[in-house]
C-alpha positions as CSV (number, residue, x, y, z in Angstrom):
1,X,107.0,242.7,22.0
2,X,107.5,240.2,19.3
3,X,109.7,237.7,21.3
4,X,110.1,236.8,25.0
5,X,113.8,238.0,25.0
6,X,113.5,240.7,22.5
7,X,116.1,243.5,22.6
8,X,115.1,247.1,21.7
9,X,116.1,248.2,18.2
10,X,117.1,251.6,19.8
11,X,119.7,249.8,21.9
12,X,121.1,247.7,19.1
13,X,121.4,250.4,16.5
14,X,124.1,252.5,18.2
15,X,126.2,249.3,18.7
16,X,125.8,248.3,15.0
17,X,126.7,251.8,13.9
18,X,129.7,252.0,16.2
19,X,131.3,248.6,15.4
20,X,130.5,248.2,11.7
21,X,130.8,250.3,8.5
22,X,127.9,251.2,6.2
23,X,126.9,248.3,3.9
24,X,128.7,245.8,6.2
25,X,127.0,242.4,6.9
26,X,125.6,241.9,10.4
27,X,125.1,238.3,11.5
28,X,122.6,237.3,14.1
29,X,122.7,233.5,14.6
30,X,119.8,233.7,17.1
31,X,117.6,236.2,15.3
32,X,114.3,235.7,17.2
33,X,111.9,238.2,15.8
34,X,114.6,240.1,14.0
35,X,115.5,243.1,16.2
36,X,119.1,243.0,15.2
37,X,118.2,242.7,11.5
38,X,115.9,245.7,11.8
39,X,118.6,247.7,13.5
40,X,121.1,246.7,10.8
41,X,118.6,247.6,8.0
42,X,117.8,251.0,9.6
43,X,121.6,251.6,10.0
44,X,122.3,251.0,6.3
45,X,123.9,247.6,6.9
46,X,123.1,244.2,5.3
47,X,122.1,241.4,7.6
48,X,121.8,237.6,7.9
49,X,119.4,236.4,10.6
50,X,119.1,232.7,11.6
51,X,116.2,231.4,13.6
52,X,115.1,227.8,14.2
53,X,111.6,228.3,15.5
54,X,109.1,228.8,12.7
55,X,106.8,231.2,14.6
56,X,109.7,233.7,15.2
57,X,111.1,233.2,11.8
58,X,107.7,234.1,10.3
59,X,107.3,237.0,12.7
60,X,110.8,238.3,11.8
61,X,110.1,238.1,8.1
62,X,106.8,240.0,8.5
63,X,108.5,242.6,10.7
64,X,111.4,243.1,8.3
65,X,109.0,243.4,5.3
66,X,106.9,246.0,7.2
67,X,110.0,248.0,8.1
68,X,111.3,247.9,4.5
69,X,107.9,249.2,3.3
70,X,107.9,251.9,5.9
71,X,111.5,253.0,5.0
72,X,110.5,253.2,1.4
73,X,107.7,255.5,2.4
74,X,110.0,257.7,4.4
75,X,109.3,256.3,7.9
76,X,111.9,254.2,9.7
77,X,110.3,253.5,13.1
78,X,109.3,249.9,13.7
79,X,107.6,250.5,17.1
80,X,104.1,250.3,15.5
81,X,104.6,246.8,14.0
82,X,102.5,244.0,15.5
83,X,102.9,240.5,14.1
84,X,99.9,238.4,13.4
85,X,98.8,236.3,16.4
86,X,100.6,233.0,16.4
């Protein structure tokens, strides 16, 4: 877990895919560690994530960067990612 109220990417992805079109923009005004942004990215959508707390903002940036690298290498699973200790 990256955040105390984190939602599973596997739960968010079907919702994003059902209610948006490819390349749509998904907005998460309470992004936390970025689960919604990860789900959007993995679903071929663009995303905007807003987070006030620096520790979660930083963790979300690291998580998204790791997922983007993994996707470029052909893997799209973010289950392995562990942010640096805060």
